[in-house]
matplotlib code that plots the C-alpha trace (Angstrom):
import matplotlib.pyplot as plt

x = [96.0, 94.6, 95.9, 96.9, 98.8, 101.0, 104.2, 105.8, 108.1, 105.6, 103.8, 106.3, 109.2, 106.7, 106.0, 108.9, 110.2, 107.2, 107.9, 112.3, 110.8, 108.7, 110.9, 113.6, 111.4, 110.4, 114.3, 115.2, 112.9, 113.1, 114.3, 111.7, 108.2, 106.6, 105.0, 103.7, 107.4, 107.7, 103.8, 104.9, 107.7, 106.1, 103.0, 105.0, 106.8, 104.3, 102.6, 105.0, 106.0, 102.4, 102.2, 106.0, 104.9, 101.7, 103.1, 104.9, 101.8, 100.3, 96.8, 96.1, 94.1, 96.5, 99.4, 96.7, 96.0, 100.7, 100.4, 98.1, 99.5, 102.6, 101.4, 100.0, 103.6, 104.7, 102.7, 104.2, 107.7, 107.5, 105.8, 108.9, 110.5, 108.7, 108.6, 112.0]
y = [105.0, 101.9, 99.9, 96.8, 99.0, 100.2, 99.1, 97.3, 99.3, 102.3, 100.2, 98.5, 101.4, 104.0, 101.7, 100.8, 104.2, 104.8, 102.2, 102.7, 106.7, 106.0, 103.7, 106.6, 108.7, 107.1, 106.0, 109.4, 110.4, 106.8, 107.1, 110.4, 108.5, 111.1, 109.5, 113.1, 114.4, 111.2, 111.7, 115.7, 114.2, 111.7, 112.8, 115.5, 113.5, 110.5, 113.1, 114.4, 110.9, 110.1, 113.1, 112.6, 109.3, 110.1, 112.0, 108.8, 106.9, 105.6, 105.8, 109.3, 106.3, 104.0, 106.6, 107.8, 104.1, 103.5, 106.9, 105.3, 101.9, 103.8, 105.4, 102.2, 101.1, 104.1, 102.6, 99.4, 100.2, 103.0, 100.7, 98.4, 101.6, 102.7, 99.2, 98.4]
z = [93.6, 94.9, 98.0, 95.9, 93.1, 96.3, 96.0, 99.1, 100.5, 100.4, 103.1, 105.1, 105.5, 107.2, 109.3, 109.9, 110.8, 112.7, 115.0, 115.3, 115.7, 118.8, 119.9, 119.8, 121.4, 124.4, 125.4, 124.6, 128.4, 130.3, 133.2, 133.9, 133.9, 131.9, 129.0, 128.1, 126.6, 124.9, 123.0, 122.6, 120.1, 118.3, 117.2, 115.2, 113.7, 112.7, 111.2, 109.2, 108.1, 107.3, 105.6, 103.2, 102.5, 101.2, 98.6, 98.0, 97.0, 100.6, 101.0, 103.6, 105.9, 105.5, 106.5, 109.7, 111.2, 111.0, 113.0, 115.5, 115.7, 116.7, 119.1, 120.4, 120.2, 121.5, 125.2, 125.3, 124.7, 127.4, 130.6, 129.6, 130.8, 133.3, 135.4, 134.5]

ax = plt.figure().add_subplot(projection="3d")
ax.plot(x, y, z, "-o")
ax.set_aspect("equal")
plt.show()
């Protein structure tokens, strides 16, 4: 399936889900100042989300880049919690 033919919800929903997952995993370890714990939870979850939506019709490359974007969001959110 081409990206032009992909429904909007198939693009928007996994990105929102990845952002919420990134925020939730940082929130769990907000008092530890340990980014590695959040990342260890995020990586398998982001990969599973990308694979599920790949089966739903999202191009795999876009799913991988969404996981990477969620990783960047994870870094910024963790920085916010660590220096609060």
